[in-house]
Backbone bond lengths (Angstrom), bond angles and torsions (degrees), N, CA, C in turn:
res aa  C-N    CA-C-N  psi(-1)  N-CA   C-N-CA  omega(-1)  CA-C   N-CA-C  phi
1 M - - - 1.472 - - 1.527 109.16 -
2 A 1.313 115.50 133.18 1.459 119.81 179.59 1.519 109.69 -69.02
3 P 1.339 118.68 146.15 1.466 120.48 179.79 1.526 110.97 -64.47
4 V 1.351 116.02 145.95 1.456 120.29 175.60 1.520 108.24 -65.96
5 P 1.356 118.75 127.95 1.468 120.62 -171.78 1.513 114.60 -52.88
6 H 1.377 117.48 -46.08 1.465 117.37 -173.33 1.521 112.65 -78.12
7 L 1.342 117.45 -4.46 1.460 119.46 176.22 1.528 111.52 -105.38
8 T 1.330 117.89 1.20 1.455 121.31 178.25 1.523 109.50 -68.21
9 P 1.335 118.64 126.75 1.465 119.60 -179.94 1.520 111.49 -56.54
10 R 1.321 115.71 139.34 1.459 120.58 178.13 1.517 109.02 -100.16
11 P 1.331 116.91 150.32 1.466 118.74 176.47 1.522 110.69 -63.19
12 A 1.304 115.38 142.55 1.469 119.75 -178.83 1.519 110.15 -64.07
13 A 1.341 115.64 134.78 1.457 119.86 178.34 1.518 110.05 -77.18
14 A 1.312 114.05 152.75 1.462 119.02 178.54 1.531 109.43 -63.44
15 A 1.322 116.16 136.75 1.461 120.99 -177.63 1.525 110.01 -63.98
16 K 1.320 116.46 138.31 1.453 122.00 177.62 1.521 108.80 -122.67
17 G 1.315 114.99 145.99 1.450 119.53 179.79 1.518 111.07 -78.18
18 P 1.335 118.16 163.30 1.471 121.61 179.56 1.524 111.13 -67.38
19 V 1.318 115.94 151.07 1.466 119.84 176.37 1.524 110.65 -82.61
20 E 1.339 117.34 -19.81 1.460 122.33 175.72 1.517 108.36 -146.27
21 S 1.316 116.80 145.20 1.464 120.97 175.78 1.516 108.45 -162.54
22 G 1.320 115.77 166.79 1.458 120.07 178.73 1.511 111.42 140.65
23 R 1.316 115.47 -169.15 1.454 122.15 177.20 1.531 109.40 -92.09
24 P 1.331 117.28 139.00 1.468 119.47 -177.27 1.520 113.26 -52.52
25 G 1.326 117.02 -40.13 1.455 119.44 -177.82 1.512 113.83 -66.89
26 D 1.329 117.11 -22.13 1.467 121.12 -178.78 1.526 112.73 -92.73
27 G 1.323 117.03 -14.72 1.462 119.84 -177.88 1.511 111.15 -152.73
28 L 1.357 116.46 70.16 1.459 120.49 -175.37 1.528 113.19 -59.80
29 P 1.354 120.13 -42.93 1.474 119.17 178.66 1.526 112.43 -59.21
30 G 1.339 117.54 -42.34 1.459 120.27 178.82 1.512 111.73 -66.48
31 F 1.329 116.57 -37.12 1.471 120.79 176.56 1.522 110.19 -62.07
32 R 1.351 116.31 -42.74 1.461 120.69 179.62 1.528 110.01 -65.19
33 R 1.334 117.64 -41.74 1.466 119.75 178.29 1.526 111.31 -63.98
34 S 1.320 116.40 -36.27 1.467 119.60 178.63 1.525 110.80 -66.62
35 L 1.334 117.63 -39.01 1.459 120.65 175.23 1.529 110.65 -62.38
36 G 1.339 115.53 -33.01 1.456 120.33 -179.91 1.507 114.22 -67.89
37 E 1.338 118.04 -11.30 1.463 120.55 176.29 1.532 111.08 -72.56
38 F 1.321 117.16 -15.55 1.461 120.93 177.52 1.524 108.10 -88.17
39 A 1.330 116.83 107.24 1.459 121.30 -178.57 1.528 110.40 -70.69
40 T 1.322 116.43 140.05 1.461 121.89 -179.53 1.522 109.80 -134.32
41 G 1.317 115.05 168.87 1.442 120.14 167.32 1.520 109.48 -80.86
42 V 1.331 116.74 178.59 1.467 122.03 179.71 1.522 107.78 -125.27
43 T 1.318 116.85 129.50 1.459 121.38 179.55 1.520 110.51 -126.12
44 V 1.316 115.28 157.84 1.463 121.48 165.22 1.524 106.05 -115.82
45 I 1.331 115.98 115.88 1.462 122.08 178.50 1.523 107.74 -90.39
46 T 1.325 116.72 131.76 1.464 120.22 -177.79 1.528 110.73 -127.99
47 A 1.313 114.75 157.06 1.466 121.64 176.48 1.526 107.49 -159.70
48 A 1.314 116.07 169.61 1.469 121.00 175.71 1.518 107.83 -135.33
49 V 1.320 115.91 134.17 1.463 122.34 178.28 1.525 107.61 -132.71
50 D 1.326 116.40 124.24 1.463 121.93 -178.71 1.532 111.55 54.97
51 G 1.338 115.73 37.50 1.457 120.25 176.54 1.514 115.28 80.13
52 I 1.321 117.18 1.24 1.474 120.81 -178.82 1.524 108.71 -104.27
53 P 1.343 118.51 128.08 1.467 120.27 179.90 1.528 111.29 -81.77
54 Y 1.316 115.00 144.26 1.466 121.40 177.06 1.532 108.00 -131.69
55 G 1.319 114.87 150.78 1.460 118.86 177.98 1.515 111.24 -159.35
56 M 1.307 115.65 150.45 1.462 120.09 177.80 1.523 109.46 -154.04
57 T 1.320 115.64 147.56 1.459 121.64 177.14 1.513 109.16 -78.18
58 S 1.339 116.03 137.66 1.465 120.13 -178.39 1.526 109.96 -148.88
59 N 1.333 116.26 140.30 1.470 120.09 171.66 1.532 110.62 -118.04
60 S 1.351 115.21 19.34 1.468 119.56 178.78 1.526 111.87 -92.86
61 F 1.318 117.46 -0.95 1.464 121.55 -178.39 1.532 111.27 -63.05
62 T 1.321 116.25 138.78 1.467 120.67 175.83 1.527 109.93 -155.98
63 S 1.309 115.70 154.70 1.463 119.75 175.49 1.531 109.09 -81.94
64 V 1.329 116.60 151.67 1.462 122.05 -179.02 1.523 110.96 -118.46
65 S 1.339 116.04 -45.82 1.459 120.15 -173.39 1.526 109.81 -152.61
66 L 1.340 115.44 146.30 1.463 120.27 174.00 1.531 111.54 -89.64
67 D 1.310 117.10 -31.81 1.454 121.68 -178.00 1.528 109.23 -140.61
68 P 1.343 118.08 97.44 1.458 127.09 3.49 1.539 111.56 -74.24
69 P 1.350 118.90 161.97 1.469 121.66 -177.36 1.528 111.53 -78.04
70 L 1.310 116.56 95.59 1.462 121.85 -175.43 1.527 111.52 -115.60
71 V 1.335 115.28 142.54 1.462 121.93 173.80 1.527 107.56 -135.01
72 L 1.328 115.78 164.33 1.460 118.87 175.53 1.516 110.85 -146.46
73 W 1.310 114.99 163.22 1.461 122.99 172.99 1.518 107.05 -156.12
74 S 1.318 117.65 172.06 1.467 119.44 -177.80 1.521 110.43 -132.15
75 I 1.322 115.65 149.76 1.453 122.30 179.52 1.521 109.45 -125.91
76 R 1.314 115.37 137.72 1.464 120.94 179.82 1.522 109.37 -69.49
77 R 1.328 116.04 135.25 1.468 120.23 -176.60 1.527 112.06 -63.97
78 E 1.332 117.67 -24.41 1.462 120.81 179.82 1.519 112.48 -85.42
79 S 1.338 117.65 -1.34 1.460 120.78 -179.36 1.527 110.76 -63.86
80 T 1.328 116.07 143.06 1.470 119.43 177.80 1.525 111.59 -67.79
81 S 1.333 117.53 -17.05 1.464 121.14 178.58 1.521 112.45 -96.71
82 F 1.337 117.12 5.89 1.467 120.29 -173.85 1.531 111.89 -60.17
83 A 1.309 117.30 -45.47 1.471 120.30 -176.81 1.526 110.61 -60.27
84 A 1.344 116.34 -40.77 1.466 119.97 -178.30 1.523 111.15 -67.18
85 F 1.315 117.71 -48.91 1.461 119.87 -176.69 1.531 112.05 -71.13
86 S 1.318 117.08 -27.86 1.463 118.39 177.65 1.522 111.24 -74.86
87 A 1.346 116.96 -14.00 1.467 120.81 -179.33 1.528 112.51 -107.94
88 C 1.326 119.06 -9.59 1.465 120.79 -173.05 1.530 111.18 -70.95
89 T 1.316 115.41 153.04 1.476 120.90 177.27 1.532 110.80 -97.57
90 H 1.328 117.06 -22.78 1.462 123.19 179.56 1.534 109.09 -137.52
91 F 1.305 115.86 156.27 1.467 119.93 170.18 1.524 108.13 -148.03
92 A 1.325 115.33 158.12 1.462 121.62 178.46 1.520 109.05 -120.48
93 V 1.317 115.45 142.06 1.468 122.06 177.83 1.525 107.16 -109.82
94 N 1.325 116.12 111.99 1.457 122.10 176.83 1.529 108.14 -99.85
95 V 1.329 117.33 106.35 1.459 121.96 -179.77 1.525 107.84 -82.69
96 L 1.334 117.40 114.54 1.454 121.30 -170.72 1.527 112.56 -74.46
97 A 1.336 114.61 148.61 1.459 121.80 175.82 1.523 109.44 -89.70
98 H 1.339 114.80 170.30 1.469 120.53 -171.13 1.527 113.73 -60.62
99 D 1.341 118.56 -25.59 1.456 120.77 -176.26 1.532 112.16 -101.68
100 Q 1.332 117.59 22.44 1.462 120.78 -177.71 1.532 113.02 -114.96
101 M 1.335 115.90 36.03 1.462 119.81 176.63 1.523 111.33 -61.04
102 D 1.341 116.49 -37.48 1.468 119.39 -179.84 1.523 111.15 -60.44
103 L 1.330 116.19 -39.41 1.462 119.95 178.64 1.527 110.11 -66.07
104 S 1.325 116.52 -40.56 1.459 120.41 177.47 1.529 111.08 -61.21
105 Q 1.317 116.50 -45.55 1.461 120.58 -177.90 1.518 111.71 -68.75
106 R 1.333 116.50 -34.46 1.466 120.22 178.35 1.528 110.71 -60.06
107 F 1.343 116.65 -44.13 1.465 119.95 -175.90 1.524 113.22 -90.99
108 A 1.335 116.69 0.44 1.454 119.62 175.08 1.527 110.90 -85.78
109 R 1.319 116.73 -16.16 1.468 119.63 -178.90 1.521 110.42 -92.64
110 S 1.315 115.39 162.25 1.458 121.18 176.74 1.526 109.08 -89.47
111 G 1.302 115.80 152.51 1.466 119.25 177.38 1.511 110.99 141.59
112 P 1.340 116.26 158.06 1.470 121.18 -175.85 1.528 113.90 -88.88
113 D 1.335 119.23 -2.84 1.458 121.46 -170.66 1.523 113.13 -106.54
114 K 1.316 118.28 26.76 1.464 120.34 -174.95 1.521 112.99 -66.28
115 F 1.324 118.06 -27.59 1.461 121.15 -175.52 1.527 113.08 -98.49
116 V 1.328 117.83 3.50 1.458 120.75 -179.48 1.532 109.91 -63.44
117 D 1.326 116.64 128.02 1.477 123.53 177.79 1.525 112.26 59.55
118 L 1.317 117.51 27.47 1.462 121.19 -179.94 1.531 109.44 -113.77
119 A 1.322 116.54 125.68 1.467 120.69 -178.79 1.528 110.07 -79.59
120 Y 1.320 115.80 134.58 1.466 120.82 175.06 1.520 108.68 -160.93
121 T 1.318 115.47 163.06 1.462 121.52 173.00 1.520 108.18 -114.94
122 E 1.321 116.32 170.07 1.462 119.91 -177.81 1.525 110.10 -106.58
123 G 1.333 115.20 133.68 1.449 121.17 177.01 1.509 110.96 -105.43
124 G 1.349 116.80 -152.31 1.454 121.08 179.10 1.507 111.95 -58.32
125 G 1.345 116.31 133.31 1.456 119.86 -177.91 1.499 112.92 68.27
126 A 1.362 118.01 16.00 1.469 124.79 -179.62 1.519 112.93 67.43
127 A 1.337 117.51 17.33 1.457 120.44 177.62 1.525 109.78 -65.10
128 P 1.336 119.10 131.27 1.470 121.72 -178.99 1.526 112.84 -63.97
129 L 1.338 115.23 137.91 1.462 122.56 178.61 1.526 108.73 -120.35
130 F 1.341 117.39 134.52 1.455 122.20 -177.94 1.531 110.63 -104.88
131 D 1.320 115.44 148.52 1.466 121.39 177.17 1.526 110.11 -86.43
132 D 1.342 114.98 165.56 1.468 123.11 173.31 1.520 113.57 63.64
133 V 1.326 117.41 20.29 1.463 120.11 176.82 1.527 109.52 -81.59
134 A 1.322 116.90 173.24 1.465 119.93 176.17 1.528 110.69 -78.41
135 A 1.328 116.43 -37.61 1.463 121.26 178.52 1.529 108.01 -160.55
136 R 1.331 115.28 165.09 1.460 119.14 -178.28 1.522 109.22 -150.35
137 F 1.336 115.74 142.37 1.463 121.60 -179.79 1.528 108.79 -133.17
138 E 1.314 116.44 125.43 1.464 121.52 174.77 1.521 107.38 -100.48
139 C 1.319 116.70 124.78 1.464 121.50 -169.38 1.527 112.70 -127.65
140 R 1.296 114.45 144.01 1.468 121.95 169.06 1.517 107.16 -95.95
141 R 1.318 115.71 122.97 1.467 119.09 -178.36 1.509 110.47 -66.76
142 T 1.327 116.50 130.41 1.465 120.12 -175.80 1.521 112.49 -112.36
143 E 1.311 117.37 -41.46 1.469 119.72 -176.54 1.522 110.72 -147.38
144 A 1.319 115.66 161.43 1.463 122.97 174.66 1.518 108.07 -135.46
145 F 1.321 116.32 138.28 1.468 121.48 -177.24 1.522 109.73 -127.47
146 D 1.317 114.18 145.70 1.460 119.27 175.01 1.523 108.98 -68.49
147 G 1.329 116.01 129.20 1.463 120.72 178.52 1.505 111.15 -131.10
148 G 1.327 117.67 48.88 1.461 120.35 179.96 1.512 110.79 68.22
149 D 1.347 116.93 -121.62 1.463 118.85 179.62 1.526 111.60 -81.13
150 H 1.339 117.39 6.57 1.455 123.02 176.36 1.535 109.91 -124.15
151 L 1.318 116.40 158.45 1.454 123.05 169.85 1.525 106.97 -110.06
152 I 1.327 116.74 128.76 1.459 121.99 -179.11 1.517 108.55 -94.43
153 L 1.329 116.36 122.07 1.461 122.06 -178.65 1.524 109.64 -109.56
154 M 1.320 116.42 125.91 1.458 121.65 177.88 1.531 108.66 -109.36
155 G 1.329 115.36 142.52 1.451 119.58 179.07 1.510 111.80 -139.11
156 E 1.330 116.07 152.78 1.455 121.46 174.72 1.524 108.46 -97.12
157 V 1.313 115.95 125.81 1.462 121.07 -177.25 1.528 109.76 -71.92
158 E 1.329 116.08 122.01 1.464 121.17 179.17 1.525 111.32 -95.33
159 T 1.315 117.40 -37.67 1.467 121.61 174.30 1.527 108.38 -143.75
160 F 1.322 115.55 154.47 1.468 120.74 177.09 1.519 108.51 -141.74
161 C 1.324 116.39 161.91 1.462 121.61 170.88 1.525 108.16 -152.93
162 R 1.307 115.12 151.10 1.464 121.39 -179.86 1.520 108.65 -133.53
163 Y 1.334 116.19 137.79 1.450 121.70 179.35 1.532 108.93 -112.36
164 D 1.321 115.93 159.81 1.461 120.43 -179.36 1.523 109.38 -83.83
165 R 1.337 114.99 70.11 1.463 120.71 -177.31 1.527 109.27 -135.60
166 Q 1.327 116.20 152.13 1.455 120.71 176.73 1.527 109.58 -82.27
167 P 1.340 118.53 139.12 1.462 120.53 -177.54 1.521 112.83 -79.22
168 L 1.318 114.56 155.58 1.456 121.68 170.84 1.523 108.03 -83.29
169 L 1.335 117.16 136.07 1.458 121.44 -178.90 1.525 110.50 -115.94
170 F 1.334 115.27 164.15 1.468 121.33 177.82 1.521 108.19 -141.29
171 A 1.334 116.08 125.95 1.462 121.10 179.51 1.520 109.14 -156.09
172 K 1.315 116.79 144.95 1.463 122.59 178.89 1.532 111.74 54.99
173 G 1.333 116.32 32.49 1.453 120.24 178.03 1.511 114.13 75.73
174 R 1.364 118.16 13.58 1.462 121.18 -177.52 1.526 110.02 -134.07
175 Y 1.322 115.14 153.23 1.455 120.26 172.19 1.526 109.53 -72.66
176 A 1.328 116.03 151.40 1.458 120.67 -179.17 1.520 109.14 -150.95
177 V 1.349 115.84 167.33 1.461 121.95 174.29 1.510 108.22 -124.89
178 A 1.322 116.21 159.75 1.461 121.03 -176.56 1.529 110.53 -92.05
179 V 1.325 116.31 133.88 1.466 122.35 169.46 1.520 107.23 -132.28
180 D 1.316 116.30 153.14 1.457 119.41 178.94 1.521 110.74 -62.78
181 H 1.319 116.10 135.39 1.457 119.90 174.03 1.529 108.17 -69.08
182 P 1.347 117.78 137.22 1.474 118.78 -177.25 1.517 113.53 -59.85
183 D 1.323 119.02 -26.07 1.461 121.13 -178.78 1.522 112.72 -82.42
184 T 1.353 117.65 0.06 1.467 119.76 179.07 1.520 111.97 -104.06
185 R 1.318 118.37 0.07 1.465 120.17 179.36 1.521 109.99 -65.70
186 V 1.317 116.20 133.58 1.458 121.64 179.17 1.523 108.60 -81.59
187 V 1.317 116.24 123.14 1.458 120.93 -179.77 1.518 108.49 -113.82
188 T 1.325 117.32 114.28 1.462 120.53 179.62 1.519 111.21 -91.87
189 E 1.323 117.05 -30.39 1.454 120.99 -179.67 1.516 107.37 -157.00
190 P 1.312 118.68 134.18 1.466 119.53 -179.57 1.528 110.20 -57.93
191 A 1.341 115.28 130.47 1.462 119.46 179.18 1.520 109.45 -72.02
192 P 1.334 117.60 144.60 1.456 119.97 178.02 1.513 110.57 -63.64
193 K 1.309 117.10 137.76 1.448 122.27 -178.94 1.529 109.92 -98.05
194 A 1.321 114.81 145.14 1.457 118.84 177.39 1.519 109.73 -67.15
195 D 1.318 115.63 146.67 1.451 121.10 178.11 1.522 108.35 -68.83
196 A 1.345 116.79 115.74 1.464 120.94 -175.82 1.516 112.56 -87.52
197 R 1.339 117.85 -2.86 1.452 119.58 -178.22 1.525 110.39 -63.58
198 G 1.316 115.12 131.75 1.459 120.29 177.73 1.508 114.49 79.26
199 M 1.344 118.21 7.61 1.460 120.44 -179.43 1.525 111.41 -58.94
200 D 1.319 116.87 -37.84 1.465 119.74 -177.81 1.525 112.11 -62.27
201 N 1.333 117.37 -21.68 1.458 120.56 -178.21 1.530 112.72 -97.73
202 Q 1.340 117.33 1.51 1.448 121.02 -178.98 1.531 110.29 -75.14
203 P 1.342 117.90 148.79 1.467 120.22 175.43 1.522 110.28 -58.83
204 L 1.325 116.07 144.91 1.463 120.85 -178.01 1.524 110.97 -59.20
205 A 1.342 116.71 -38.11 1.462 119.60 -179.93 1.523 110.77 -61.52
206 H 1.343 116.71 -38.29 1.459 120.30 -179.87 1.522 110.34 -67.40
207 L 1.320 117.29 -45.08 1.463 121.08 -179.84 1.527 110.92 -64.04
208 T 1.339 116.27 -40.75 1.467 119.97 179.80 1.523 110.79 -62.24
209 A 1.338 116.43 -43.13 1.458 120.20 179.33 1.522 111.20 -64.59
210 R 1.358 116.80 -41.06 1.462 120.22 179.06 1.533 110.51 -63.69
211 A 1.348 116.02 -45.21 1.467 120.12 -179.31 1.525 110.70 -63.52
212 Y 1.349 115.74 -41.41 1.463 119.31 178.73 1.525 110.52 -61.55
213 S 1.325 116.87 -42.02 1.462 120.46 -179.52 1.523 111.18 -59.65
214 V 1.336 116.14 -43.00 1.466 120.66 -179.69 1.536 110.39 -64.38
215 M 1.354 116.75 -47.56 1.459 120.46 -177.74 1.518 111.49 -66.86
216 A 1.353 116.19 -41.80 1.457 119.32 -178.25 1.521 111.12 -63.26
217 S 1.331 116.29 -38.61 1.468 120.01 179.54 1.521 110.92 -63.22
218 R 1.313 116.88 -43.68 1.467 119.83 -179.09 1.518 111.53 -71.15
219 L 1.336 116.61 -38.82 1.462 119.29 178.65 1.526 110.91 -65.89
220 E 1.341 117.17 -35.14 1.457 120.60 178.61 1.518 110.57 -62.53
221 K 1.351 117.38 -42.31 1.463 120.51 177.70 1.524 110.36 -63.16
222 G 1.320 116.43 -43.19 1.464 119.94 179.41 1.511 112.42 -66.17
223 R 1.353 116.18 -35.49 1.457 119.55 179.65 1.518 110.80 -64.44
224 K 1.329 117.45 -39.87 1.459 120.68 177.69 1.514 110.74 -65.75
225 T 1.342 116.28 -41.80 1.461 120.47 179.42 1.518 111.42 -63.18
226 A 1.335 116.99 -38.54 1.464 121.06 -177.91 1.521 112.35 -78.01
227 G 1.345 117.72 -6.05 1.460 120.18 176.33 1.503 114.54 69.61
228 L 1.363 117.83 32.14 1.451 119.86 -179.06 1.531 111.54 -75.22
229 G 1.325 117.30 -12.40 1.448 120.58 168.05 1.510 116.93 75.35
230 L 1.335 119.48 17.45 1.449 122.04 179.28 1.515 110.33 -132.42
231 S 1.337 115.73 150.04 1.461 119.35 173.48 1.517 109.15 -77.80
232 L 1.320 115.99 169.79 1.463 120.45 179.03 1.520 110.38 -58.77
233 M 1.344 117.92 -43.86 1.452 120.64 -177.33 1.533 111.66 -69.51
234 Q 1.320 117.44 -36.88 1.464 119.65 176.33 1.525 110.55 -63.75
235 A 1.327 116.56 -43.42 1.460 120.37 178.25 1.523 110.64 -63.74
236 R 1.335 116.96 -39.04 1.461 120.44 -179.34 1.525 110.72 -65.95
237 L 1.351 116.67 -39.19 1.460 119.03 178.72 1.526 110.94 -65.57
238 L 1.344 117.08 -42.01 1.464 119.65 178.14 1.523 110.80 -60.85
239 K 1.340 116.44 -42.20 1.467 119.79 179.88 1.523 110.40 -64.20
240 A 1.339 117.61 -40.18 1.460 120.62 178.92 1.528 110.81 -64.88
241 A 1.348 116.62 -42.20 1.462 120.22 179.17 1.522 111.20 -65.69
242 H 1.314 115.96 -32.64 1.471 120.51 177.41 1.522 110.80 -70.83
243 T 1.335 117.18 -39.57 1.469 121.76 -178.32 1.523 111.55 -72.72
244 Y 1.351 116.89 -36.95 1.461 121.71 -177.96 1.527 109.67 -122.46
245 P 1.343 117.53 74.45 1.468 120.20 -176.94 1.522 111.13 -63.00
246 G 1.327 116.27 138.08 1.455 120.83 178.07 1.511 114.33 80.67
247 A 1.337 118.27 8.81 1.463 120.89 177.91 1.521 109.85 -81.64
248 T 1.329 116.81 156.42 1.458 121.02 174.98 1.524 109.14 -86.02
249 L 1.320 115.41 168.31 1.461 118.93 177.49 1.524 110.65 -60.36
250 G 1.331 117.43 -38.19 1.458 120.33 177.31 1.523 111.86 -61.06
251 D 1.352 116.66 -38.31 1.467 120.29 178.12 1.524 111.47 -65.38
252 L 1.334 116.28 -30.54 1.465 120.67 -174.68 1.529 113.30 -87.03
253 L 1.324 118.42 -9.63 1.460 120.84 -175.34 1.526 113.67 -54.03
254 P 1.364 120.03 -41.94 1.471 118.70 -179.96 1.528 113.70 -60.42
255 E 1.346 116.51 -22.42 1.462 120.39 -179.86 1.529 112.19 -85.11
256 L 1.341 116.97 -15.22 1.460 120.41 -171.49 1.519 113.94 -101.58
257 F 1.346 117.12 -19.26 1.460 121.33 -179.27 1.530 111.87 57.05
258 L 1.337 116.87 33.98 1.459 122.88 177.20 1.522 108.77 -132.27
259 D 1.348 116.08 159.51 1.451 118.10 173.79 1.529 108.85 -75.97
260 F 1.334 115.87 175.12 1.458 119.13 -172.18 1.522 111.99 -64.19
261 N 1.335 117.65 -44.04 1.466 120.22 -176.90 1.522 111.85 -63.60
262 A 1.338 116.27 -43.41 1.465 119.25 178.48 1.528 110.40 -65.16
263 S 1.336 116.86 -39.54 1.467 120.90 179.02 1.530 110.44 -65.15
264 L 1.363 115.74 -36.68 1.462 119.51 179.23 1.526 110.83 -64.31
265 D 1.335 117.10 -38.54 1.463 120.88 176.95 1.525 110.74 -60.66
266 V 1.339 116.31 -43.02 1.461 120.54 179.54 1.520 110.17 -65.15
267 L 1.346 115.85 -43.09 1.463 119.82 -179.95 1.525 110.75 -60.70
268 E 1.327 117.05 -45.59 1.463 120.10 -179.62 1.529 111.43 -62.37
269 S 1.330 116.94 -33.50 1.465 119.30 -179.41 1.525 111.37 -68.18
270 V 1.345 117.86 -39.12 1.474 118.72 -179.52 1.524 111.55 -79.09
271 V 1.340 116.74 -23.54 1.469 119.37 171.28 1.525 109.30 -65.47
272 D 1.335 116.24 -44.34 1.472 120.77 178.44 1.519 111.67 -61.28
273 L 1.328 117.31 -30.49 1.465 121.43 179.17 1.524 112.56 -80.68
274 G 1.332 116.32 -4.38 1.464 120.01 179.53 1.512 113.99 77.07
275 L 1.341 117.36 20.94 1.462 120.92 -176.51 1.524 112.93 -95.56
276 V 1.325 117.70 -23.53 1.458 122.13 176.89 1.522 109.42 -140.57
277 T 1.329 115.11 160.66 1.460 122.23 171.33 1.525 107.42 -127.92
278 V 1.326 115.61 158.27 1.460 121.51 176.51 1.525 107.16 -124.74
279 D 1.348 117.05 121.62 1.462 119.22 -176.64 1.534 111.48 -83.01
280 A 1.335 115.71 -177.05 1.460 120.76 -175.30 1.518 112.61 -63.39
281 D 1.327 117.18 -22.86 1.469 121.14 178.77 1.523 112.44 -90.39
282 G 1.333 116.83 5.22 1.459 119.90 -179.98 1.512 114.37 80.52
283 K 1.325 117.80 11.65 1.460 121.32 -179.20 1.531 110.20 -84.75
284 V 1.319 115.18 137.91 1.463 121.97 -175.16 1.529 109.46 -94.56
285 H 1.320 116.57 130.27 1.465 121.60 -179.61 1.527 109.30 -130.41
286 L 1.335 116.18 136.00 1.452 120.30 174.17 1.524 110.34 -73.78
287 T 1.320 117.10 139.78 1.461 121.03 171.27 1.533 108.88 -82.11
288 G 1.310 116.16 176.21 1.468 119.04 176.69 1.513 111.41 -60.17
289 E 1.354 116.19 -41.22 1.458 120.41 177.75 1.522 110.43 -65.35
290 G 1.347 116.65 -36.30 1.460 119.85 178.02 1.517 112.31 -65.40
291 E 1.343 116.20 -40.03 1.471 119.96 177.03 1.518 110.91 -61.95
292 A 1.351 115.98 -43.26 1.463 119.41 179.88 1.525 110.52 -64.86
293 R 1.344 117.00 -39.09 1.462 120.31 -177.86 1.525 111.18 -67.43
294 I 1.352 117.29 -39.68 1.471 118.67 -178.19 1.525 110.41 -69.00
295 L 1.329 117.81 -31.80 1.465 119.81 176.19 1.528 110.36 -64.74
296 S 1.333 116.98 -39.47 1.467 120.66 177.02 1.519 110.84 -65.54
297 I 1.325 116.83 -38.95 1.464 120.98 -179.60 1.520 110.49 -66.22
298 V 1.333 116.94 -44.53 1.465 120.56 -179.84 1.522 110.66 -64.26
299 E 1.335 116.32 -42.17 1.466 119.80 178.59 1.527 110.64 -61.73
300 H 1.337 116.17 -43.24 1.460 120.03 179.09 1.521 111.10 -65.24
301 A 1.350 117.28 -40.42 1.466 120.90 -179.73 1.520 110.97 -63.29
302 R 1.326 116.83 -41.22 1.469 119.58 -179.97 1.529 111.01 -64.69
303 F 1.332 115.52 -42.02 1.455 118.79 178.89 1.527 110.50 -64.62
304 S 1.341 115.95 -43.13 1.460 120.01 -178.43 1.521 111.19 -65.37
305 E 1.331 116.80 -36.75 1.463 119.72 179.79 1.524 111.36 -63.96
306 E 1.328 116.28 -35.32 1.466 118.54 178.14 1.520 110.76 -60.04
307 V 1.339 115.90 -36.43 1.464 120.19 177.81 1.520 110.75 -74.39
308 L 1.343 116.52 -44.70 1.458 120.83 -176.26 1.528 112.67 -66.01
309 L 1.327 115.94 -34.54 1.462 119.82 -172.93 1.522 113.12 -100.00
310 Q 1.320 117.58 7.78 1.455 118.49 178.94 1.534 109.41 -63.69
311 G 1.297 115.81 142.07 1.460 120.09 -177.87 1.519 112.83 97.31
312 I 1.340 117.28 -13.41 1.467 120.78 176.16 1.522 108.01 -95.95
313 A 1.305 116.65 130.28 1.468 121.75 -176.24 1.527 110.62 -58.35
314 R 1.333 116.26 139.95 1.458 121.13 -178.07 1.533 111.39 -59.67
315 E 1.338 116.78 -36.90 1.458 118.32 -179.37 1.524 110.96 -66.73
316 D 1.342 117.29 -32.71 1.463 120.20 176.94 1.529 110.54 -68.59
317 L 1.345 116.53 -41.59 1.464 119.73 178.35 1.525 111.04 -64.58
318 A 1.343 116.40 -41.23 1.466 120.33 179.84 1.523 110.67 -63.39
319 A 1.348 117.00 -40.74 1.460 120.58 179.12 1.531 110.74 -64.81
320 T 1.323 116.70 -40.94 1.465 120.83 178.61 1.524 110.92 -63.34
321 Q 1.335 116.92 -42.39 1.457 120.19 178.77 1.523 111.39 -62.96
322 R 1.356 116.92 -38.69 1.459 119.58 179.51 1.530 111.04 -65.09
323 V 1.346 115.98 -42.89 1.458 119.94 -179.33 1.521 111.06 -63.44
324 L 1.343 116.81 -47.71 1.457 120.26 -179.08 1.528 111.76 -64.33
325 S 1.338 116.40 -38.20 1.462 119.91 178.82 1.523 110.90 -64.13
326 R 1.348 117.31 -40.37 1.466 120.57 178.49 1.522 111.03 -64.06
327 I 1.336 116.74 -39.89 1.463 120.25 179.19 1.529 110.13 -63.08
328 I 1.333 116.44 -43.74 1.464 120.55 -179.94 1.507 110.70 -64.03
329 E 1.331 118.07 -40.49 1.461 122.05 -178.19 1.523 111.61 -63.39
330 Q 1.319 117.19 -28.02 1.458 120.46 -176.18 1.521 113.58 -72.57
331 Q 1.350 117.40 -8.75 1.459 118.58 178.85 1.513 111.80 -77.24
332 F 1.340 116.24 -15.66 1.457 119.35 -177.42 1.529 110.52 -96.21
């Protein structure tokens, strides 16, 4: 049996030296960037003291023990919320989902108005709890430890919940989403490959359609894994509405590759999701939620393409983009 391609050992790469090194005290920015190479989830830790809610974004959260169920996180002593969290009896850990960057940014800033116009419920100790998160832990604070310029807070988890959502990640100083690594795909049997003989003589339209089919299939799998919550056709309609704002469904048909009735079904589904509206003239408009969703889809597609297209020379990709762009421009 031939070896599975993605499990074939690769030749060892030539060793490369670090781009930064030294003692933390001599190069604090480089030390911070090096810590940023460790990807983490993103949480909003909340508590209530004297009836006042407090919250802050943190990626220092980690589990400690299953029995007893212990977790910990740390807060900077210079934080404006330090006094509240150092005095709280309970805290809640809201593990953010991939589409909750706004919530992360809201609680990453300083100020007393973080909870204004924000929906939440109260958990143990009146700690605020948010909906639509990836997971949530309500904790009774048990201990506090000195952690240099931070205070380490440990809590015993009293209740937890998990939702079927993809988590928001943070790495290299940027937000990120999770996709399956290509080397972790389970292969039970090599898939049959298309006969490549004579491909160079195929019409460009045929090759473009074949390539699109391959990419769309892989992106669809990645979209489901990333929890973006839309089918390929729903995502395509949102992208078309974003590209041609104020167009009617009939105007968008060339972008959807569906007949009118099938396209109408897709349109009605995204209207029900609150992602688009249709005005009295039949013009399709993205809602605020629709705009946010299409930005997540585009970001995910760009990341996925980097994985899908690895191994293809950049000059070849650039040439392909120029050709396709010229073809698209000729429709006008």
